[in-house]
C-alpha positions as CSV (number, residue, x, y, z in Angstrom):
1,M,0.2,31.9,-53.2
2,K,2.6,29.2,-54.3
3,K,3.7,26.6,-51.8
4,F,7.3,25.6,-51.4
5,S,8.1,22.2,-52.9
6,M,10.8,19.9,-51.6
7,S,13.1,21.0,-54.4
8,D,12.5,24.7,-53.6
9,A,13.4,24.1,-49.9
10,L,16.5,22.2,-50.8
11,A,17.6,24.9,-53.2
12,L,17.1,27.5,-50.4
13,I,19.1,25.4,-47.9
14,Q,21.9,25.0,-50.5
15,I,22.1,28.7,-51.1
16,I,22.3,29.4,-47.3
17,L,24.9,26.7,-46.7
18,T,27.0,28.0,-49.6
19,V,27.0,31.6,-48.4
20,L,27.8,30.5,-44.9
21,L,30.6,28.2,-46.1
22,A,32.1,31.0,-48.2
23,I,32.0,33.4,-45.3
24,L,33.7,30.9,-43.0
25,I,36.4,30.1,-45.6
26,L,37.1,33.8,-46.0
27,L,37.3,34.4,-42.2
28,Q,40.0,31.7,-41.8
29,G,43.6,32.7,-41.4
30,R,45.8,33.7,-44.4
31,G,49.1,32.1,-45.3
32,A,48.1,28.5,-45.6
33,G,47.6,28.7,-49.4
34,L,49.4,27.3,-52.3
35,S,52.3,29.7,-52.1
36,S,54.0,27.5,-49.4
37,A,53.8,24.5,-51.8
38,F,55.7,26.3,-54.5
39,G,58.6,27.6,-52.4
40,G,57.0,30.5,-50.7
41,V,57.4,31.2,-47.0
42,G,55.5,28.5,-45.2
43,R,54.2,28.5,-41.7
44,T,55.4,26.0,-39.1
45,F,52.8,23.5,-37.8
46,Q,50.5,25.0,-35.2
47,T,47.5,23.6,-33.4
48,R,44.3,25.4,-33.9
49,R,43.0,27.3,-30.8
50,G,39.9,29.2,-29.9
51,V,38.0,30.8,-32.7
52,E,40.2,29.3,-35.4
53,R,39.3,25.8,-34.1
54,V,35.6,26.7,-34.2
55,F,35.8,28.1,-37.7
56,F,37.7,25.0,-38.9
57,G,35.1,22.6,-37.4
58,A,32.2,24.6,-38.6
59,T,33.7,24.7,-42.1
60,I,33.9,20.9,-42.2
61,I,30.3,20.5,-40.9
62,L,28.9,23.0,-43.4
63,A,30.7,21.3,-46.3
64,V,29.4,17.9,-45.3
65,L,25.9,19.3,-44.9
66,L,26.1,20.9,-48.3
67,V,27.2,17.7,-50.0
68,I,24.4,15.8,-48.3
69,S,21.8,18.4,-49.4
70,I,23.1,18.2,-52.9
71,M,22.9,14.4,-52.9
72,V,19.3,14.5,-51.6
73,S,18.3,17.1,-54.2
74,V,19.7,14.9,-57.0
75,A,17.8,11.9,-55.6
76,V,14.5,13.8,-55.4
Protein backbone atom coordinates (compact mmCIF):
# COMPACT_ATOMS: atom_id res chain seq x y z
CA MET A 1 0.00 0.00 0.00
CA LYS A 2 1.37 3.39 -1.04
CA LYS A 3 1.81 6.03 1.64
CA PHE A 4 0.60 9.56 1.07
CA SER A 5 3.39 11.99 0.40
CA MET A 6 3.25 15.67 1.29
CA SER A 7 2.42 16.61 -2.29
CA ASP A 8 -0.43 14.07 -2.37
CA ALA A 9 -1.88 15.50 0.83
CA LEU A 10 -1.61 19.05 -0.50
CA ALA A 11 -3.29 18.05 -3.76
CA LEU A 12 -6.16 16.47 -1.85
CA ILE A 13 -6.52 19.56 0.33
CA GLN A 14 -6.56 21.78 -2.76
CA ILE A 15 -9.26 19.68 -4.41
CA ILE A 16 -11.45 19.81 -1.30
CA LEU A 17 -10.93 23.57 -0.88
CA THR A 18 -11.70 24.20 -4.54
CA VAL A 19 -14.95 22.22 -4.44
CA LEU A 20 -16.07 23.94 -1.23
CA LEU A 21 -15.16 27.34 -2.64
CA ALA A 22 -17.15 26.70 -5.83
CA ILE A 23 -20.18 25.58 -3.80
CA LEU A 24 -20.03 28.68 -1.60
CA ILE A 25 -19.74 30.97 -4.60
CA LEU A 26 -22.73 29.34 -6.27
CA LEU A 27 -24.81 29.59 -3.10
CA GLN A 28 -24.30 33.33 -2.81
CA GLY A 29 -26.97 35.73 -3.99
CA ARG A 30 -27.55 36.55 -7.61
CA GLY A 31 -27.67 40.03 -9.13
CA ALA A 32 -24.25 41.26 -8.08
CA GLY A 33 -22.59 40.32 -11.34
CA LEU A 34 -21.17 42.33 -14.21
CA SER A 35 -24.56 43.27 -15.62
CA SER A 36 -24.83 46.19 -13.20
CA ALA A 37 -21.45 47.50 -14.38
CA PHE A 38 -22.65 47.67 -17.99
CA GLY A 39 -25.91 49.52 -17.45
CA GLY A 40 -28.02 46.68 -16.12
CA VAL A 41 -30.30 47.04 -13.18
CA GLY A 42 -28.08 47.34 -10.12
CA ARG A 43 -28.90 46.67 -6.51
CA THR A 44 -28.65 49.34 -3.91
CA PHE A 45 -26.07 48.91 -1.17
CA GLN A 46 -27.15 46.44 1.49
CA THR A 47 -25.39 45.09 4.50
CA ARG A 48 -24.95 41.36 4.64
CA ARG A 49 -26.99 39.62 7.28
CA GLY A 50 -27.36 36.11 8.62
CA VAL A 51 -26.40 33.29 6.31
CA GLU A 52 -25.23 35.68 3.58
CA ARG A 53 -22.62 37.11 5.95
CA VAL A 54 -21.45 33.60 6.92
CA PHE A 55 -21.15 32.57 3.25
CA PHE A 56 -19.21 35.75 2.44
CA GLY A 57 -16.76 35.27 5.30
CA ALA A 58 -16.34 31.56 4.58
CA THR A 59 -15.66 32.33 0.91
CA ILE A 60 -12.86 34.71 1.83
CA ILE A 61 -11.36 32.27 4.33
CA LEU A 62 -11.47 29.35 1.88
CA ALA A 63 -9.92 31.48 -0.88
CA VAL A 64 -7.06 32.51 1.40
CA LEU A 65 -6.53 28.90 2.52
CA LEU A 66 -6.48 27.77 -1.11
CA VAL A 67 -3.87 30.38 -2.04
CA ILE A 68 -1.74 29.41 0.97
CA SER A 69 -1.95 25.70 0.10
CA ILE A 70 -0.94 26.46 -3.50
CA MET A 71 2.02 28.52 -2.31
CA VAL A 72 3.10 25.69 0.02
CA SER A 73 2.77 23.10 -2.74
CA VAL A 74 4.93 25.19 -5.08
CA ALA A 75 7.57 25.54 -2.35
CA VAL A 76 7.64 21.78 -1.66
